[in-house]
C-alpha positions in Angstrom: 25.8 -6.7 16.2 24.2 -3.6 17.7 24.3 0.1 15.9 23.4 3.0 17.5 21.3 5.5 15.7 21.9 8.7 17.5 21.5 12.7 16.9 18.3 12.3 15.5 16.8 15.8 15.6 12.8 14.8 15.2 12.1 10.9 15.6 8.5 10.0 14.2 8.1 6.8 16.6 4.2 6.3 16.1 3.8 5.0 19.8 0.9 7.2 20.4 1.0 9.1 23.7 -1.7 10.8 25.1 -0.9 14.0 23.8 1.0 13.1 20.7 -0.7 10.3 18.4 2.5 10.1 16.4 4.9 9.9 19.0 7.5 12.5 18.2 11.0 12.8 19.9 13.3 15.3 19.5 17.1 14.9 20.2 16.6 11.0 20.4 18.5 7.9 19.4 17.4 4.5 18.2 19.0 1.3 18.8 19.5 -1.5 16.7 20.5 -5.0 17.4 20.1 -7.8 14.8 17.2 -7.3 12.6 15.0 -5.6 15.4 14.8 -2.7 17.4 16.2 -3.1 20.9 15.9 0.6 22.0 14.3 4.0 21.5 14.9 7.5 24.0 16.9 10.3 24.4 20.2 10.0 22.6 21.4 11.5 26.2 20.3 8.3 27.6 21.4 6.2 24.9 22.8 2.3 25.6 26.1 1.3 24.3 26.8 -0.2 21.0 29.0 -2.1 18.9 29.0 0.7 16.4 27.4 4.3 15.7 25.9 6.0 13.1 25.2 9.8 13.3 22.4 11.3 12.1 23.5 14.9 12.1 20.4 16.3 13.2 18.0 15.0 10.4 14.6 13.3 10.9 13.7 9.9 10.9 10.5 7.8 10.2 9.7 4.4 10.1 9.9 2.6 6.5 7.0 3.1 4.4 4.3 0.2 4.3 2.7 0.3 0.8 -0.1 -1.8 1.5 -1.7 -1.5 -2.0 0.6 -2.2 -5.3 0.4 -3.6 -8.5 4.0 -4.9 -9.5 4.1 -7.9 -11.3 2.7 -6.8 -15.2 4.1 -6.8 -18.7 3.8 -3.5 -20.9 3.3 0.1 -20.8 0.2 2.6 -21.0 1.3 6.2 -21.7 -0.9 6.7 -24.3 -3.5 5.6 -22.4 -2.7 8.6 -19.8 -1.9 10.9 -22.7 -5.4 10.2 -23.7 -6.9 11.1 -20.0 -4.6 14.3 -20.1 -6.9 15.3 -22.9 -10.4 14.8 -21.5 -10.7 10.8 -21.9 -12.7 9.6 -19.1 -10.6 6.6 -16.6 -12.7 3.4 -17.0 -11.4 -0.3 -15.6 -11.5 -1.9 -19.0 -8.2 -0.6 -20.0 -7.0 -3.2 -17.8 -7.4 -6.0 -20.3 -4.7 -4.5 -22.5 -2.0 -5.2 -19.5 -3.4 -8.6 -19.4 -2.3 -9.1 -22.6 1.4 -8.0 -22.4 1.7 -9.9 -18.7 0.3 -13.2 -20.8 3.4 -12.7 -23.5 5.9 -11.6 -20.8 8.2 -14.5 -19.7 8.9 -15.0 -15.8 11.9 -14.1 -15.7 10.9 -10.6 -17.4 8.2 -10.0 -15.2 10.9 -10.9 -12.0 13.3 -8.3 -13.5 10.8 -5.7 -13.9 9.5 -6.5 -10.3 12.9 -6.3 -8.7 13.4 -2.8 -10.6 10.0 -1.3 -8.7 11.2 -2.7 -5.4 14.4 -1.1 -5.5 12.7 2.0 -6.7 10.2 1.8 -3.6 13.4 0.9 -1.2 15.6 3.9 -2.8 12.3 6.3 -1.7 11.8 4.7 1.6 9.2 1.6 1.1 10.6 -1.1 3.0 7.0 -3.1 3.2 5.1 -3.7 0.5 2.1 -5.6 -0.5 1.6 -6.8 -4.2 -1.4 -8.2 -5.8 -2.0 -10.1 -8.7 -4.8 -9.6 -11.4 -3.0 -8.9 -14.7 -2.8 -13.1 -15.9 -6.5 -13.4 -15.5 -6.3 -17.4 -16.4 -5.5 -20.0 -14.1 -1.9 -20.7 -15.3 -0.9 -16.5 -15.5 -2.8 -15.9 -12.0 -1.0 -18.4 -10.1 2.6 -17.5 -11.8 2.1 -13.8 -10.7 1.2 -14.7 -6.7 4.5 -17.0 -7.2 6.7 -14.3 -8.5 5.3 -11.8 -5.7 5.7 -14.6 -2.9 9.3 -14.7 -4.0 9.8 -11.1 -2.6 6.9 -10.6 0.0 5.3 -12.2 2.7 2.0 -9.7 1.3 1.0 -11.2 -1.4 -2.7 -10.8 -2.8 -4.6 -12.9 -5.5 -6.8 -10.5 -7.4 -8.0 -12.9 -10.2 -11.2 -11.0 -10.1 -9.8 -8.0 -11.2 -11.9 -7.7 -14.3 -13.3 -10.1 -16.6 -11.2 -10.7 -19.3 -11.7 -10.6 -22.8 -12.3 -14.1 -23.3 -15.1 -14.3 -20.8 -16.9 -11.1 -22.4 -21.0 -11.6 -21.3 -20.0 -14.7 -19.3 -19.3 -13.2 -15.8 -20.9 -15.6 -13.9 -18.8 -18.1 -15.3 -16.1 -16.1 -15.0 -16.7 -16.0 -10.9 -17.0 -19.6 -11.0 -13.3 -20.0 -12.3 -12.1 -17.7 -10.0 -13.4 -19.2 -6.9 -12.6 -23.1 -8.3 -9.5 -23.6 -9.9 -7.8 -20.4 -9.9 -8.2 -20.2 -6.4 -7.1 -23.4 -5.7 -3.9 -22.8 -8.2 -3.3 -19.3 -6.4 -3.8 -19.9 -2.9 -0.8 -21.6 -1.2 1.1 -18.5 -2.5 -1.4 -15.9 -1.0 -2.3 -14.2 2.3 -4.9 -11.9 0.8 -8.3 -12.3 -1.7 -9.4 -8.9 -3.2 -11.8 -7.9 -5.7 -12.5 -5.1 -7.9 -16.4 -4.2 -6.5 -17.4 -1.9 -9.2 -19.2 -0.9 -12.1 -17.8 -2.7 -15.2 -16.1 -5.3 -12.9 -17.7 -7.3 -10.5 -21.3 -6.8 -9.1 -22.2 -6.9 -5.3 -23.0 -10.5 -5.4 -20.5 -11.6 -7.4 -17.6 -9.8 -5.1 -19.2 -11.5 -2.6 -18.9 -14.9 -4.0 -15.3 -14.5 -4.6 -14.6 -12.8 -1.1 -16.2 -15.8 0.6 -14.9 -18.5 -1.2 -11.5 -16.9 -0.7 -12.0 -16.7 3.5 -13.0 -20.5 3.3 -9.5 -21.1 1.7 -8.2 -19.4 4.5 -7.1 -16.2 2.7 -8.1 -12.7 4.7 -10.5 -10.0 2.6 -9.5 -7.0 1.1 -11.3 -4.7 -1.0 -11.5 -2.2 -4.3 -14.5 -0.5 -3.9 -16.3 3.3 -4.4 -13.6 4.0 -6.9 -15.6 5.2 -10.0 -18.9 5.7 -8.1 -20.7 5.2 -5.3 -22.1 1.4 -4.1 -22.1 -1.3 -1.9 -18.7 -2.6 -2.0 -17.6 -0.6 1.5 -20.5 -2.1 3.7 -20.0 -5.6 2.3 -16.0 -5.5 3.1 -17.2 -4.4 6.7 -19.6 -7.0 7.0 -17.1 -9.6 5.7 -14.1 -7.9 8.3 -12.4 -7.0 5.2 -8.5 -5.4 6.6 -8.7 -3.1 3.7 -11.1 -0.9 1.4 -9.2 0.6 -1.2 -9.7 3.7 -3.5 -12.6 5.1 -1.3 -13.0 7.9 -4.2 -17.1 8.2 -3.9 -18.0 7.5 -0.2 -21.7 8.4 1.4 -22.3 9.0 5.1 -23.7 5.2 5.4 -20.2 4.4 4.5 -18.1 6.2 6.5 -20.1 5.4 9.6 -19.9 1.9 8.9 -16.0 2.6 8.6 -15.9 4.4 11.3 -17.3 1.3 13.6 -15.2 -1.3 12.4 -11.4 -2.3 12.1 -11.3 -2.2 8.3 -8.9 0.2 7.6 -9.5 2.4 4.6 -6.5 2.9 2.0 -6.4 6.3 0.2 -4.5 6.2 -2.8 -3.8 10.0 -4.2 -1.8 8.7 -7.3 -5.1 7.8 -8.8 -6.5 10.8 -8.6 -3.7 12.5 -9.8 -3.2 10.6 -12.8 -6.9 10.0 -13.9 -8.6 13.6 -12.7 -11.3 12.0 -10.7 -11.8 14.3 -7.3 -9.6 13.5 -4.5 -11.1 12.1 -0.9 -11.7 14.2 1.6 -9.0 12.5 4.2 -10.1 15.4 6.9 -13.7 14.3 6.8 -12.6 10.5 7.2 -10.3 11.8 10.2 -12.5 13.5 11.5 -15.5 10.9 11.3 -13.0 8.6 13.1 -11.9 6.0 9.8 -8.6 4.6 10.0 -7.0 5.7 7.0 -3.7 4.4 5.1 -2.3 6.0 1.9 -0.5 4.0 -0.5 1.2 4.0 -3.9 -1.5 1.4 -6.2 1.8 1.2 -8.6 0.1 0.2 -11.5 0.5 0.9 -15.4 -3.0 2.3 -15.6 -4.1 4.5 -13.0 -1.3 5.1 -10.6 2.3 4.4 -11.9 4.2 5.9 -9.6 6.2 4.0 -7.0 7.2 7.0 -4.5 5.4 7.4 -0.7 6.9 10.8 -0.8 4.7 11.9 -3.7 1.4 10.7 -2.2 2.4 12.2 1.0 2.4 15.4 -0.8 -0.7 15.0 -2.7 -2.5 13.9 0.5 -1.8 16.9 2.1 -1.9 19.6 -0.7 -5.4 18.1 -2.0 -6.6 15.5 0.5 -6.6 17.8 4.0 -4.3 15.5 5.9 -1.6 17.4 7.9 2.1 16.1 7.4 2.1 14.2 10.7 -1.6 12.5 9.8 0.0 11.5 6.4 3.3 10.0 7.4 1.5 8.2 9.8 -1.4 7.0 7.4 2.0 5.8 5.1 3.9 3.9 7.8 1.3 2.8 10.7 -1.8 3.3 9.0 -0.4 0.6 5.8 0.2 -1.7 8.5 -2.8 -1.9 10.4 -3.9 -2.6 6.7 -2.0 -5.4 6.5 -2.7 -6.3 10.4 1.0 -6.0 10.7 2.2 -4.6 14.7 5.9 -5.2 13.6 6.5 -2.6 11.4 5.4 1.1 10.7 6.7 2.1 14.4 9.7 2.6 15.7 9.7 0.5 19.1 11.6 -2.5 21.0 10.6 -5.4 19.0 9.7 -4.0 15.9 11.5 -5.0 13.0 14.4 -2.1 12.3 12.8 -0.8 9.1 14.0 3.3 9.1 14.2 6.1 6.9 16.4 9.0 7.7 15.3 12.0 5.8 17.7 14.9 4.2 15.6 17.1 6.3 15.2 18.1 10.4 11.5 17.2 10.4 9.1 15.1 8.4 7.1 18.5 7.2 9.7 18.4 4.4 8.3 15.1 2.7 5.3 17.4 2.0 7.2 21.0 2.3 9.7 19.9 -0.7 7.5 18.0 -3.1 9.2 16.1 -5.6 12.6 16.5 -4.2 14.6 13.2 -3.1 14.8 13.1 0.5 15.7 9.9 1.4 19.2 9.7 2.8 19.4 6.4 4.2 17.5 3.3 4.2 17.4 0.7 7.1 15.8 -2.8 6.1 15.6 -5.4 9.0 18.4 -3.6 10.8 20.8 -3.0 7.6 21.7 0.1 6.1 20.7 -0.4 2.2 21.0 3.3 0.7 
């Protein structure tokens, strides 16, 4: 069954040309055949199809690719947010309260909540999502978190090294032994990625190296949380080990930026975190101008960024991080795909997955121009209109 979506006022393909990095077409059409895109081009040249959908002069972009989320958790940390708004500083230790609530939740409770978040994301245009563990921090609980995540996405990240749990306080190296041994053994069959929070209050560079190298030895590809709370050596460690992405990057040195710009590692910026923690926003303009590949993601979690809205993150990135609307949309689609080392999502091109978002607007600029307004009209996931 093929469907032609025609009369698209502005189509963001993310297939770069010499003059346009985002491959923008006007008066365009897209042909879907099954789960894939079969043809893209001017509406006047569109081939025949079994069915036709009229975009009615609206804009279309690829489905958002959210390459950093923590969707499997129990509990709520609204009181912590309120305290931060009153001036309390954010610290990684708040994660432990979510660990306790997550351990107390049943699989079915976690599964239902996970499905709710995914529905929320899909309604806002996110068609591909990465999900991390990290709120279990025991062999049994981390295994069930990656197992539940694997039910809904192939992009599962084992983050047993999120923080040191309370029962291992002052015995961080012993906990790393657990993460790199029995916990990794239990979680690796369900995961694609290995991650670590390389930060003051979490794990040192040496401990982070142990975690990442153990995961790599088990066939998991590395990702790293780094430089969220202050400058450190996590960025250079991640680049050295060939990490697909370094996430946060709130505090970067010139050496960090140079290392990123000369590597294939993506820097994933998380605007919702700075919004929620009142930390300074990273200077995306500086990063892009230096040649760093930048992605945007929501970092949906109950502590530092409880948003699932990629349009919101785009608006913040444009308003407070120096990105143009075109750059922000690219970072939230093609950039996220690069952070997951995917070439079948984040673009609108023949052979790619038919993950598309039709906006209630004539141009993608409106995602930043009309912040907080629900601008997603229709979402196609794997070629099927889902909302």
